PADRENMAR-789894 format. One line per 4 residues: number of its first residue (from 1); for each residue x negated, y negated, z negated of N, C-alpha, C. Coordinates in pm, whole numbers, plus 32768, in hexadecimal, padded with zeros to 4 digits. Example, Ala and Ser with C-alpha at 12.3 -4.5 7.8 and 13.67 -1.06 7.14 Angstrom:
BEGIN
1	7AD9,8239,7CF4,7B32,81C2,7CF4,7AD8,814A,7CF4 ~ 7AFB,80E1,7D3C,7AA9,806A,7D36,7AF6,7FFD,7CED
***
This chain:
BEGIN
1	C352,69E0,65DD,C34C,6971,6580,C3C0,696D,651E ~ C42E,69B8,653C,C4A0,69B4,64E2,C4E3,692C,64E3 ~ C546,691D,648E,C58D,689E,6489,C541,6838,6436 ~ C539,67BE,6469,C4F2,6753,6425,C54B,6714,63BB
5	C50B,66DD,6353,C55A,66AA,62E2,C535,661C,62BC ~ C4F3,65D3,6315,C4D0,6549,62F5,C51F,64EA,6350 ~ C549,647B,6315,C590,6412,635D,C53B,6394,6354 ~ C51A,6358,63C6,C4D1,62DA,63C5,C534,6268,63DB
9	C52F,6204,6383,C58D,6193,6389,C53D,6112,639A ~ C556,60CD,6409,C516,604A,641A,C566,5FE3,63CB ~ C51E,5F8A,638B,C55A,5F28,632F,C5B1,5F6E,62C5 ~ C579,5FD8,628F,C5C2,6027,622C,C5CA,5FE9,61A3
13	C589,5F76,618F,C598,5F2F,610F,C5F9,5EBA,611B ~ C62E,5EA6,6193,C693,5E3E,61A6,C71A,5E6B,6171 ~ C77D,5E19,618C,C802,5E2E,6152,C83E,5EB5,6178 ~ C85A,5ECA,61F7,C89A,5F48,6220,C836,5FBB,621B
17	C7B8,5F9F,623C,C754,6008,623C,C73F,6048,61B4 ~ C73A,5FF7,614B,C722,602D,60C5,C799,6081,6096 ~ C812,6054,60B6,C888,60A3,6090,C88D,6126,60DE ~ C867,6121,615D,C865,619B,61AE,C7FA,61FB,617B
21	C788,61C7,6150,C71F,621C,6119,C752,626E,60A4 ~ C7A2,6231,604C,C7D4,627A,5FD7,C82D,62EF,6001 ~ C87D,62DB,6069,C8D8,6344,6098,C888,63BD,60C9 ~ C820,63A4,6117,C7D2,6414,614D,C77F,6458,60E1
25	C747,640B,6086,C6F9,6448,6019,C752,64A0,5FC3 ~ C7C8,646F,5FA1,C823,64BE,5F4E,C855,653A,5F97 ~ C84C,653A,601D,C873,65B1,606A,C7FE,6611,607C ~ C789,65F1,6043,C719,664E,6046,C6AD,6630,60AC
29	C6B6,65BE,60F1,C651,659B,6154,C5E1,6548,6116 ~ C56A,6556,614C,C4FC,64FC,612A,C505,6482,6186 ~ C4FA,640D,614B,C50A,6392,6198,C485,6348,61A1 ~ C464,631D,621A,C3EF,62C8,6234,C424,623F,625D
33	C3F4,61D8,621C,C422,6150,6239,C3AF,60FE,6273 ~ C3CA,60BB,62E3,C36E,6056,6315,C3B8,5FD0,6314 ~ C375,5F6B,62DE,C3B6,5EE8,62CB,C348,5E80,62C1 ~ C35D,5E0C,62FF,C2F9,5DA3,62F4,C314,5D41,6283
37	C381,5D59,6238,C3A7,5D08,61C3,C3C2,5C76,61E7 ~ C3E1,5C5A,6264,C3FD,5BD0,628B,C480,5B9F,6253 ~ C4E0,5BFB,623C,C55F,5BD2,6201,C593,5C3C,61A0 ~ C536,5C7E,615D,C559,5CE6,60FC,C4F6,5CE1,6089
41	C50E,5D37,6026,C4BD,5D33,5FAD,C486,5DBE,5F8F ~ C407,5DC5,5F6D,C3CC,5E46,5F4A,C40C,5E7F,5ECC ~ C44A,5E2A,5E7B,C48F,5E59,5E03,C501,5EB9,5E23 ~ C531,5EB6,5EA1,C599,5F15,5EC9,C56B,5FA5,5EBC
45	C4E8,5FBC,5EC9,C4B3,6043,5EB4,C4D2,6076,5E29 ~ C4BE,6020,5DC6,C4D9,6047,5D3C,C56E,6061,5D28 ~ C5C3,6010,5D69,C654,6025,5D5E,C67A,60AC,5D9C ~ C641,60CB,5E10,C65E,614B,5E4F,C632,61BE,5DF5
49	C5BE,61AF,5DB5,C58D,6216,5D59,C5EB,6229,5CE3 ~ C61D,61BC,5CAB,C678,61C7,5C38,C6FB,620C,5C5F ~ C727,61F4,5CD9,C7A5,6230,5D07,C793,62C3,5D29 ~ C726,62E5,5D6C,C716,636C,5DA4,C6B2,63C4,5D5A
53	C662,6388,5D02,C5F6,63CD,5CBC,C586,63F7,5D1A ~ C581,63BA,5D8F,C514,63D2,5DED,C4E8,634D,5E29 ~ C467,633F,5E44,C433,62C6,5E82,C411,62E2,5F14 ~ C44E,629A,5F72,C42C,62B0,5FFF,C39B,628A,601B
57	C361,62C8,6080,C2DE,629D,60B0,C2F0,6218,60F7 ~ C29E,61B4,60D3,C2B0,612F,610A,C231,60FD,614F ~ C243,60C7,61C9,C1D6,6089,6212,C1FF,5FFA,6234 ~ C1AF,5F9B,6206,C1C8,5F0F,622A,C183,5EF4,62AF
61	C1D1,5EDE,6316,C197,5EC4,639A,C1FD,5E7C,63F2 ~ C1C9,5E3A,6457,C21A,5DF7,64BB,C224,5E53,6535 ~ C29D,5E6E,6562,C2AF,5ECB,65D2,C26F,5E9A,6653 ~ C24B,5E1B,6659,C204,5DEB,66D0,C174,5E1E,66D5
65	C143,5E51,6665,C0BC,5E8A,6660,C0C4,5F1F,6683 ~ C0AF,5F3C,6702,C0BC,5FC5,6733,C063,6026,66E6 ~ BFE8,5FFE,66CB,BF87,605B,6692,BFA8,607C,6601 ~ BFDA,601C,65B5,C004,603A,652C,C079,609C,652C
69	C0D7,6084,6584,C14B,60DD,658C,C120,6168,65BA ~ C0C7,616E,661B,C095,61EE,664C,C050,623D,65DD ~ C009,61F7,6585,BFC5,623B,6516,C02A,627F,64B9 ~ C09B,623D,64A0,C104,6278,644D,C139,62F7,648E
73	C151,62F2,650F,C185,6367,6555,C11D,63D6,655D ~ C09D,63B3,6567,C034,6419,6566,C03C,646B,64E6 ~ C05D,642A,6477,C063,646F,63F5,C0E1,64C2,63E5 ~ C150,6494,641F,C1D1,64CF,63F9,C224,6508,646D
77	C1FD,64F0,64E9,C256,650D,655A,C288,659D,655D ~ C234,65FC,6538,C25D,6689,6543,C2D1,66AB,64E6 ~ C2EA,6653,6483,C357,666D,6425,C3CC,660D,6434 ~ C3C1,65AB,648D,C42B,6547,649A,C49B,657C,64F3
81	C511,6586,64B9,C585,65B7,6504,C5CB,6547,654F ~ C5C0,64CD,651C,C615,6462,654E,C5DB,63DB,6526 ~ C5EC,6378,657D,C5CC,62ED,655C,C64E,629D,6556 ~ C65C,624D,64EE,C6CD,61F0,64E3,C693,6163,64EE
85	C6C2,611B,6552,C681,609C,6578,C6D8,6025,6550 ~ C6B1,5FE4,64E0,C6F5,5F6C,64B2,C6A9,5EEB,64D1 ~ C629,5EF5,64ED,C5D3,5E7E,64F4,C605,5E1C,655D ~ C627,5DA4,652F,C653,5D3B,658C,C661,5CB7,6542
89	C63E,5C4D,6585,C664,5BC9,6557,C6F5,5BB6,657F ~ C745,5B6D,652A,C7D5,5B75,6541,C825,5AF6,6528 ~ C7E8,5A82,6530,C833,5A05,651D,C85B,59CD,65A5 ~ C8DF,59C0,65BB,C910,5990,663B,C8D7,5906,665B
93	C8E2,58AA,65FB,C8B6,5820,6614,C820,581A,6635 ~ C7D1,586D,65EF,C741,586C,6607,C721,58A2,6692 ~ C76B,5907,66BC,C752,5940,6740,C774,58DD,67AE ~ C7D8,5888,6796,C7F9,5822,67FA,C78D,57B7,6800
97	C754,5797,678E,C6E9,5733,678C,C668,5768,67C9 ~ C64D,57E9,67B2,C5CE,5822,67E0,C5E6,58AE,6819 ~ C61D,58B7,6891,C637,593B,68CC,C5BB,5991,68D8 ~ C549,5952,68F6,C4CE,599F,690D,C4A0,59E7,688E
101	C4B9,59AA,681B,C499,59EB,679C,C4E6,5A6F,6790 ~ C564,5A6D,67B7,C5B8,5AE5,67AB,C593,5B4E,6814 ~ C573,5B22,688C,C545,5B83,68EF,C4C2,5BC4,68C1 ~ C468,5B70,688D,C3E4,5BA1,6863,C3F0,5C04,67F1
105	C447,5BE9,6791,C453,5C41,671E,C4B0,5CB8,673C ~ C52E,5C9F,6753,C58E,5D0D,675B,C571,5D6D,67CD ~ C556,5D38,6843,C540,5D8F,68B6,C4B4,5DCD,68B2 ~ C450,5D7E,6893,C3C8,5DB4,6890,C3B8,5E18,681E
109	C3F3,5DFD,67AA,C3F1,5E5F,673D,C426,5EE6,6770 ~ C497,5EE1,67B5,C4D7,5F5D,67E2,C483,5FA3,684D ~ C44B,5F56,68A8,C3F7,5F93,6910,C381,5FDC,68D3 ~ C33E,5FA0,6871,C2CE,5FE3,6830,C2FC,6062,67E9
113	C36C,6057,67A4,C3A1,60CB,675D,C3BE,613D,67BE ~ C3FE,6120,682D,C420,6188,688E,C3A3,61C4,68CD ~ C33F,6171,68E8,C2C0,61A4,691E,C280,6208,68BE ~ C27B,61E3,683F,C23B,623A,67DC,C28D,62B9,67C8
117	C310,62AC,67C0,C364,6322,67B4,C34E,6382,682A ~ C34C,634A,68A1,C33B,639C,6919,C2B3,63E2,6917 ~ C24B,639C,68EC,C1C6,63D7,68E6,C1C2,644F,6889 ~ C20B,6447,681A,C203,64AF,67B3,C279,6510,67B7
121	C2C8,650E,6822,C336,656C,6832,C39E,6562,67C2 ~ C3B2,64EA,6792,C422,64CF,6736,C48E,648D,678B ~ C4F9,64D1,67A5,C553,64A2,680F,C5E6,6498,67E5 ~ C5FF,6481,6766,C687,6467,6738,C688,63E3,66EC
125	C6E9,638D,670D,C6EB,6308,66D2,C77B,62D8,66C1 ~ C791,6294,6651,C80F,624E,6638,C7EF,61BA,6633 ~ C838,616B,667E,C81B,60DD,668B,C888,6089,664A ~ C85D,6027,65FE,C8B8,5FC8,65BD,C8DF,5F5C,6621
129	C94F,5F71,6664,C97D,5F11,66C7,C9EA,5EB8,668B ~ CA3D,5E7E,66DF,CA9F,5E1E,66AE,CB18,5E19,6708 ~ CB8D,5E08,66CC,CC07,5DF8,671A,CC0F,5D6F,675C ~ CBAD,5D1B,6744,CBA9,5C98,6784,CB84,5CA1,6818
133	CB62,5D16,6848,CB3C,5D23,68D5,CBB6,5D24,6931 ~ CC2F,5D2D,68F9,CCA7,5D30,694D,CCC6,5CA5,6985 ~ CD0E,5CA4,69F5,CD36,5C28,6A36,CDAD,5BEC,69EB ~ CD90,5BB3,6977,CDFA,5B82,691F,CE46,5B0C,695B
137	CE0B,5AC8,69BC,CE4F,5A55,69F8,CEBD,5A7E,6A59 ~ CEB4,5AF7,6A8E,CF13,5B22,6AF6,CF60,5BA1,6AD5 ~ CF3D,5BE4,6A67,CF83,5C5E,6A3F,CFDD,5C43,69C7 ~ D044,5C92,69BA,D098,5C89,6944,D067,5CEF,68DD
141	D046,5CC4,6863,D019,5D22,67FD,D08E,5D75,67CB ~ D072,5DEB,678F,CFED,5E22,6771,CFAD,5E62,67EC ~ CF28,5E5D,67F0,CEDD,5E8C,6863,CEB9,5F20,6855 ~ CEBC,5F66,68C5,CE93,5FF3,68C9,CE0E,6000,6912
145	CDCC,6071,68FD,CD44,6084,6930,CD39,607B,69C7 ~ CDA8,6093,6A0E,CDA5,608D,6AA0,CDC6,6001,6AD5 ~ CDE2,5FA2,6A7E,CE04,5F1A,6AAA,CD8B,5ED2,6AE1 ~ CDA5,5E6C,6B2E,CD3D,5E1B,6B6C,CCE8,5DD5,6B02
149	CC66,5DCD,6B1B,CC0C,5D85,6AC1,CBE1,5D00,6AFE ~ CBCA,5CA0,6AA6,CB98,5C1E,6AD0,CB69,5BD5,6A53 ~ CAF0,5BA0,6A56,CABC,5B5E,69DF,CAB7,5AC7,69F4 ~ CABC,5A7E,6983,CABE,59EC,6989,CA48,59AC,6941
153	C9EB,59FE,6910,C973,59C6,68D1,C902,5A2D,68D9 ~ C885,59FF,68CD,C813,5A59,68E0,C80E,5ACD,687D ~ C838,5AB9,6800,C836,5B28,67A1,C88E,5B99,67D2 ~ C90A,5B7A,67F6,C964,5BE2,6827,C92E,5C21,68A6
157	C8EF,5BD0,68FB,C8B6,5C04,6977,C84B,5C6E,695A ~ C7F9,5C56,68F4,C792,5CBA,68D4,C7CF,5D3F,68AD ~ C842,5D3B,6868,C885,5DB8,6844,C8AE,5E05,68C0 ~ C8E7,5DBE,6920,C915,5E00,699A,C8A0,5E33,69ED
161	C834,5DE5,69F5,C7BD,5E11,6A3D,C787,5E93,6A00 ~ C781,5E99,697C,C74B,5F10,693A,C7A5,5F8A,6953 ~ C828,5F76,6952,C881,5FE5,6975,C85F,601B,6A00 ~ C844,5FC2,6A5E,C822,5FEF,6AE5,C799,6032,6AEB
165	C73A,6003,6A9A,C6BA,6048,6A92,C6CD,60D7,6A60 ~ C721,60E8,69FC,C73A,616D,69C6,C77E,61C6,6A2E ~ C7DA,618C,6A78,C81C,61D9,6AE1,C7B5,620C,6B47 ~ C754,61B7,6B69,C6E9,61E0,6BC5,C695,6250,6B89
169	C677,6247,6B07,C627,62AF,6AC6,C670,6335,6AC6 ~ C6F2,6330,6AB7,C741,63AB,6ABC,C740,63E6,6B48 ~ C74C,6390,6BAC,C752,63BF,6C37,C6CC,63F3,6C6A ~ C65F,63B7,6C3A,C5DE,63D3,6C79,C573,640E,6C1D
173	C588,6409,6B99,C521,6439,6B3C,C557,649E,6AD7 ~ C5CB,64D8,6AF2,C602,6545,6AA1,C61C,6519,6A10 ~ C63A,649B,69FC,C665,646C,6979,C6F8,648B,6964 ~ C722,6488,68E6,C7AF,647F,68C3,C7BF,6406,6869
177	C827,63B8,6881,C836,633A,6839,C8C8,631D,681D ~ C8E0,62DF,67AA,C964,62AC,6787,C955,621A,675F ~ C9A2,61C4,679E,C9A6,6137,6778,CA25,6120,6727 ~ CA14,60F2,66AD,CA87,60D4,6656,CAA0,603E,665B
181	CB15,601A,668C,CB38,5F8D,6697,CB8C,5F63,661E ~ CB52,5F0D,65CB,CB9D,5ED7,655B,CB7F,5E43,654F ~ CBCB,5DFD,64FB,CBBB,5D6D,64F8,CB9C,5D37,646D ~ CBF2,5D4F,640D,CBE3,5D0D,638B,CBE2,5D71,6317
185	CB74,5DB9,6303,CB68,5E09,6289,CB61,5DAC,6211 ~ CBA6,5DCF,61A8,CBA2,5D7B,6130,CB95,5DD0,60B3 ~ CB62,5D9C,605B,CB43,5DB2,5FD2,CAE5,5E22,5FB1 ~ CAF6,5E70,5F46,CA83,5EAE,5F03,CA97,5F42,5EE4
189	CA26,5F81,5EC1,CA27,6008,5E8B,CA70,6008,5E05 ~ CAB3,6076,5DE6,CB03,607C,5D6B,CAB0,6069,5CEE ~ CA2E,6083,5CF7,C9D6,606E,5C84,C9BA,5FDA,5C6A ~ C9D4,5F88,5CCF,C9B3,5EF9,5CCE,C91D,5EE0,5CBD
193	C8CE,5F44,5CE4,C83D,5F32,5CE9,C812,5F02,5D73 ~ C866,5F19,5DD7,C84E,5EEB,5E5E,C8C3,5E95,5E8C ~ C8A3,5E27,5ECF,C90B,5DD2,5F09,C8CA,5D7D,5F76 ~ C91A,5D2B,5FB8,C8E1,5CD5,6020,C896,5C63,5FDF
197	C812,5C65,5FEF,C7BC,5C08,5FA6,C750,5BD0,6003 ~ C778,5B7F,6066,C715,5B4A,60C4,C6B5,5AEA,6080 ~ C63E,5ADE,60B8,C5DB,5A83,607E,C600,59F1,6095 ~ C645,59D8,6103,C663,594F,6127,C6F8,5934,6113
201	C728,58C1,613E,C7B6,58A1,6134,C804,590A,6183 ~ C86B,5948,6149,C8B2,59B4,618E,C8F1,5983,6210 ~ C8F5,59DC,6273,C93A,59BE,62EF,C9C2,5A03,62F5 ~ C9DB,5A64,629D,CA5C,5AA7,6296,CAB7,5A60,6232
205	CB38,5A69,6249,CB97,5A17,61FE,CB9E,5A3A,6169 ~ CBB2,5AB8,6147,CBCA,5AD9,60BA,CB55,5AB7,605F ~ CAD8,5ADC,607F,CA6C,5AB3,6025,CA60,5A1C,6018 ~ CA7F,59D5,6083,CA7C,5942,607B,CAE8,5912,601A
209	CB60,5949,6025,CBCD,5922,5FCB,CBA9,593E,5F39 ~ CB6A,59B0,5F21,CB49,59D3,5E97,CADC,5978,5E5F ~ CA81,594F,5EB2,CA1C,58F0,5E83,CA5A,5867,5E66 ~ CAC0,5841,5EB2,CB0A,57C6,5E92,CB52,57D7,5E0D
213	CB90,584B,5DF8,CBD7,5864,5D7B,CB7A,5861,5D02 ~ CAFC,5889,5D19,CA9A,5887,5CAB,CA4E,5802,5CA4 ~ CA79,57A1,5CF3,CA3B,571B,5CF6,C9AA,5720,5D23 ~ C986,5787,5D6D,C8FF,578D,5DA5,C8F8,5741,5E2A
217	C96B,5732,5E6C,C978,56E1,5EE4,C9EB,5681,5ECE ~ C9DC,5606,5EFA,CA3D,559D,5EDA,CAC7,55B6,5F15 ~ CACC,55DC,5F96,CB4E,55EE,5FD6,CB3E,5641,6055 ~ CBB0,5674,6081,CBB6,56C4,60FB,CBD4,566A,6172
221	CB91,5681,61E1,CBB2,563E,625E,CC0A,569B,62B1 ~ CC83,566F,62D1,CCDD,56BB,6328,CCD4,567E,63B3 ~ CCAC,56D2,6412,CC8D,56A0,6497,CD0C,568E,64EA ~ CD52,5622,64C9,CDC8,55F0,650E,CE46,563D,64E7
225	CEB8,55FD,64FD,CF38,5636,64D2,CFA5,5621,6539 ~ CF7F,5621,65B9,CFE4,5616,6622,CFDF,568B,6683 ~ CFAF,56FD,6653,CFB4,5776,66A4,D046,57A5,66B2 ~ D05F,57F6,6713,D0E7,5828,672B,D106,589C,66CC
229	D108,587D,664B,D12D,58DD,65E2,D191,5899,6586 ~ D1CC,58E4,652B,D238,58AE,64D9,D20B,5836,6485 ~ D193,583D,6449,D165,57CB,63F9,D0F7,577B,643D ~ D0D8,579F,64BA,D077,5753,6506,CFE7,577D,64F5
233	CFCC,57DB,6498,CF42,5807,6483,CF2E,5893,64BF ~ CEB1,58B5,64D6,CE8F,5934,6518,CEBF,59AB,64C7 ~ CEE5,5A14,650C,CF11,5A91,64CE,CEAC,5AFE,64EE ~ CE87,5B48,6486,CE2A,5BB8,6497,CE5F,5C31,644A
237	CE33,5CA7,6475,CE50,5D23,642F,CDE0,5D3A,63CA ~ CE01,5D6E,6355,CD9D,5D86,62ED,CD9E,5E19,62C6 ~ CD2B,5E49,629A,CD1C,5ED5,6272,CCB7,5EDC,6200 ~ CCD1,5F32,61A0,CC76,5F43,612F,CBF2,5F7F,6160
241	CB85,5F4C,612A,CB00,5F77,6159,CAEA,600C,6146 ~ CB26,6048,60DF,CB15,60D8,60CC,CB63,6128,6133 ~ CBD0,60F0,6168,CC14,6131,61D7,CBBD,612D,6254 ~ CB73,60BF,6266,CB15,60B6,62D6,CAA5,611D,62C4
245	CA6F,6127,624B,CA06,6188,6230,CA37,6217,6249 ~ CAB0,6234,621B,CAEA,62B9,6231,CAFE,62D4,62C6 ~ CB1E,626C,6313,CB30,627D,63A3,CAAE,62A8,63E5 ~ CA3D,6273,63B5,C9BC,629D,63EC,C9A1,6330,63CC
249	C9CB,635D,6358,C9B8,63EA,6335,CA11,6441,638E ~ CA8C,6416,63A7,CAE5,6462,63FF,CAAD,6468,648D ~ CA73,63F9,64BB,CA36,63F7,6540,C9BE,6456,6546 ~ C96E,6457,64DB,C8FC,64B2,64D6,C92C,6543,64DA
253	C994,6561,6490,C9C9,65EA,648F,C9F7,6612,651B ~ CA36,65B5,6561,CA61,65D2,65EA,C9EA,65F7,6641 ~ C97C,65AC,6635,C904,65CB,6685,C8C4,664E,6658 ~ C8BD,6663,65D4,C87E,66DD,65A0,C8CD,675A,65C8
257	C950,674D,65D0,C9A2,67C0,65F6,C988,67ED,6686 ~ C949,6796,66D3,C926,67B8,675D,C89F,67FE,6767 ~ C85A,680B,66F4,C7DA,6852,66F0,C7F4,68E4,66D0 ~ C7B8,693C,671B,C7C8,69CB,6705,C742,6A09,66E1
261	C747,6A77,6699,C6CD,6AC0,6671,C6CD,6B46,66BA ~ C661,6B5F,6704,C65B,6BDD,674D,C61D,6C4C,66F8 ~ C606,6CC0,6735,C5DA,6D35,66E8,C54E,6D26,66AE ~ C501,6CC5,66DE,C47B,6CAF,66A6,C479,6C3B,6642
265	C4F2,6C12,6616,C501,6BA5,65B6,C4D3,6B1E,65ED ~ C4CB,6B16,6671,C4AA,6A96,66B0,C52B,6A49,66CA ~ C528,69C8,66AD,C59D,6975,66C4,C598,693C,6751 ~ C609,693B,6792,C60F,68F8,6812,C696,68B0,681C
269	C69B,684D,6871,C70D,67F5,6877,C761,6811,68F1 ~ C7E4,6803,68E1,C83E,680E,6953,C825,6797,69B0 ~ C870,6793,6A1E,C85D,6727,6A7D,C865,669F,6A38 ~ C818,663E,6A69,C817,65B9,6A2A,C8A2,657C,6A28
273	C8B9,652A,69C3,C93B,64E7,69B7,C928,6456,6992 ~ C97F,6402,69C5,C983,6376,699D,CA13,6353,697A ~ CA27,6327,6901,CAAE,6304,68D3,CAAD,627A,6893 ~ CB1D,6235,68A2,CB34,61B4,6860,CBB1,61C3,680A
277	CBA8,6199,678C,CC1B,61A2,6733,CC2C,611F,66E6 ~ CCA7,60EE,66E3,CCC7,607E,668C,CCD5,60AE,65FC ~ CC9F,6062,65A0,CCAB,6084,6512,CCF5,6011,64CE ~ CD76,6028,64B7,CDCC,5FBE,6483,CE31,5FF5,641E
281	CE88,5F9C,63EE,CEE7,5FC2,6386,CF76,5F96,63A1 ~ CF8D,5F3B,63FF,D00D,5EF7,6414,D025,5E8B,63AA ~ CFC6,5E70,6350,CFD8,5E0A,62E9,CFA1,5D85,631B ~ CFED,5D3B,6369,CFB9,5CBF,639E,CFE8,5C4A,634A
285	CF90,5BE7,6340,CFAC,5B6F,62F1,CF74,5AF5,633B ~ CFB6,5A84,6328,CF7F,5A07,635B,CF1A,59D1,62F6 ~ CECF,596C,631F,CE6F,592F,62C4,CEB7,58F5,624A ~ CF25,58AE,6260,CF6D,5872,61EF,CFAB,58DC,6194
289	CFD6,594C,61CD,D008,59B9,6179,CF9A,59F0,6120 ~ CF22,59FF,6156,CEB2,5A2F,6105,CE90,59CA,6097 ~ CE98,594B,60B5,CE82,58E4,604E,CEE7,58F4,5FDE ~ CF65,5907,6000,CFCE,5916,5F9A,CFBA,5994,5F46
293	CF8F,5A02,5F87,CF79,5A7E,5F3D,CF0C,5A6B,5ED5 ~ CE9C,5A33,5EFF,CE2C,5A20,5EA1,CE54,59BE,5E32 ~ CE9D,5958,5E55,CECB,58F6,5DF2,CF25,5938,5D8A ~ CF81,598C,5DB7,CFDE,59CF,5D5C,CF97,5A31,5D01
297	CF3F,5A81,5D39,CEFD,5AEB,5CEC,CE9B,5AB1,5C87 ~ CE4F,5A4E,5CB1,CDE7,5A17,5C5A,CE1B,59A9,5BFF ~ CE93,5978,5C1C,CECD,5908,5BD1,CE70,588F,5BD2 ~ CE35,5878,5C46,CDDB,5806,5C55,CE00,57BA,5CD4
301	CDE8,5739,5CD1,CE00,56E8,5D47,CD98,5709,5DB3 ~ CDC2,5705,5E30,CD69,571C,5EA1,CD6E,569F,5EF9 ~ CD18,563E,5EDE,CD17,55C5,5F32,CCF0,55E8,5FC1 ~ CD33,55A8,6021,CD0E,55BE,60AC,CD2B,5540,60FD
305	CCEC,553A,6172,CD06,54CD,61CE,CD13,5505,625B ~ CD65,54C3,62AB,CD74,54EA,6336,CD0B,54A1,6387 ~ CCBC,54EC,63D2,CC52,54B0,6423,CC67,54DA,64B5 ~ CC11,54A8,650C,CC1D,54C5,659B,CC12,555B,65B7
309	CC50,5582,6624,CC47,560F,664E,CBB5,5639,665C ~ CB9E,56B8,663F,CB1A,56F1,664C,CB0D,5732,66D5 ~ CAA0,5717,6718,CA89,574F,679E,CA91,57E7,679A ~ CADB,5820,67FA,CADF,58B1,6807,CB4F,58F5,67BC
313	CB99,58AF,6766,CC05,58EE,671A,CC81,5905,6771 ~ CCCE,596C,674F,CD4F,5985,678F,CDBA,5987,6724 ~ CE37,5972,674C,CEA5,5964,66EC,CEC0,59E6,66A0 ~ CECB,5A53,66E8,CEF4,5AD2,66AC,CE99,5B41,66DF
317	CE65,5B92,6685,CE17,5C07,66AC,CE41,5C7C,6655 ~ CE8F,5CD6,668F,CEC1,5D4C,6648,CEAD,5DC5,66A2 ~ CE99,5E38,6668,CE80,5EAE,66B9,CED6,5F23,668C ~ CEF1,5F7C,66E9,CF41,5FF3,66D0,CEE5,6065,66A2
321	CEFD,609F,662B,CEA2,6106,65F6,CECB,6196,6614 ~ CF2A,61AA,666D,CF62,6230,6681,CEFA,6294,66B2 ~ CEA0,6269,670D,CE3E,62C8,6744,CDE5,6300,66D6 ~ CDBC,62AB,6676,CD67,62DD,6609,CDAD,634B,65BB
325	CE2F,633E,65A8,CE7B,63A6,6564,CE7C,6426,65B6 ~ CE8E,6419,6638,CE97,648F,668E,CE10,64D2,66A3 ~ CDA8,6482,66BE,CD26,64BA,66E0,CCD4,64DF,6665 ~ CCD3,6486,6602,CC7D,6498,658D,CCC8,64CD,6513
329	CD4B,64D8,651F,CD9E,6505,64AF,CD86,64AF,6434 ~ CD86,642C,6447,CD74,63D2,63D8,CDD0,635A,63E5 ~ CDF6,6326,6374,CE42,62AB,636E,CE23,6265,62EB ~ CE3D,61E5,62E5,CE1B,6198,626E,CE73,61C2,61F8
333	CE36,61C9,6183,CE7C,61F7,610C,CE94,6187,60A6 ~ CE42,6120,60AB,CE47,60BA,6043,CEA1,6047,606D ~ CEE4,600C,600D,CF4B,5FA8,6029,CF1A,5F1C,6008 ~ CF6B,5EBA,602D,CF4D,5E2F,600E,CF41,5E1C,5F77
337	CF91,5E65,5F2B,CF8D,5E59,5E99,CF01,5E7A,5E65 ~ CEC3,5EE0,5E9D,CE3D,5F05,5E72,CDD7,5E99,5E96 ~ CDE4,5E5E,5F0D,CD88,5DF3,5F32,CD91,5D82,5ECD ~ CE0E,5D61,5EAB,CE24,5CEE,5E53,CDF1,5D0C,5DC7
341	CE05,5D85,5D98,CDD2,5DAA,5D13,CD3B,5DA3,5D10 ~ CCFB,5DD2,5D7C,CC6A,5DC5,5D87,CC3F,5D34,5D7A ~ CC89,5CDC,5DBC,CC67,5C4E,5DB9,CC76,5C17,5D2B ~ CCDF,5C3E,5CE6,CCF4,5C0C,5C5D,CC81,5C38,5C02
345	CC58,5CB6,5C0E,CBEB,5CE7,5BBC,CB69,5C9E,5BDA ~ CB55,5C7D,5C5B,CADD,5C32,5C80,CADD,5BA8,5C40 ~ CB4F,5B65,5C46,CB58,5ADE,5C0F,CB3A,5ADE,5B7A ~ CB62,5B49,5B36,CB52,5B4E,5AA5,CACD,5B88,5A78
349	CA75,5BAB,5AD7,C9F3,5BE3,5AB2,C99E,5B7B,5A6B
***
């Protein structure tokens, strides 16, 4: 069969998925996108085409529909080298209000995907996980991949459950998998044709701040200010979305390097592997620091109010990125200055 050259991306029209698609297309891969458009826009296809001069194959489907997903794999499985799995609902507050919704979507989506992959002998996957799975209440940050895990809300729990599902697939179904744990990807492709553009009110801090700066949202709600941090607000690590996209390419290269070609040009894989890597930058900021950055760069007021704590939040979540450098030979390249410049250009669009 030779080496396969197609990458299937679940929720590939979403924020991180669409940016990752551009990286693989520009590297010469054919990309297949499956997305239910519940929190993304089909217009992202046109943006990807303008950036890469190629249009990915797109299927609008819900991963809970096994038969629709199976039909896609029937058409393409023999050429699919890798699946990158982004599909997930991801609002902490919503998961606390309705845990069953998150179990039904995030876990069931993944189970169907793994079933179909296993049926069609597509056995390499990169999973979009989160550094929120660490026991932030009892560990001192930054967290390393071997640190204890503990979740405080259903959304984070689904991430940890899926990591364990992948570990089982590696142990028992000859899969290879890499879980990339990251927390706060921010801003946009350098073309400014792609950016974080959710259909509903943003759940991530920076897009919410920018909508406040553009007077599209009245004010920011800061979920309490008595955490054990310098200014009392939560601290998170941030990373440019293109660094996250590049990390997925580095992870794919790591998996592909384990594939060997024998004398009959047949590809076969080395022993299965399961790896977890933090994808971070060391650029941590509190909520109030992010407010000040956006205010300074955009020269606009950012109204905010302090409200009650949000269920499931922790004071500090930071991760150590050293393993990614050692295993994947990658590290973040883009700086806070670039994030801020991206934001300024967005405000002035």
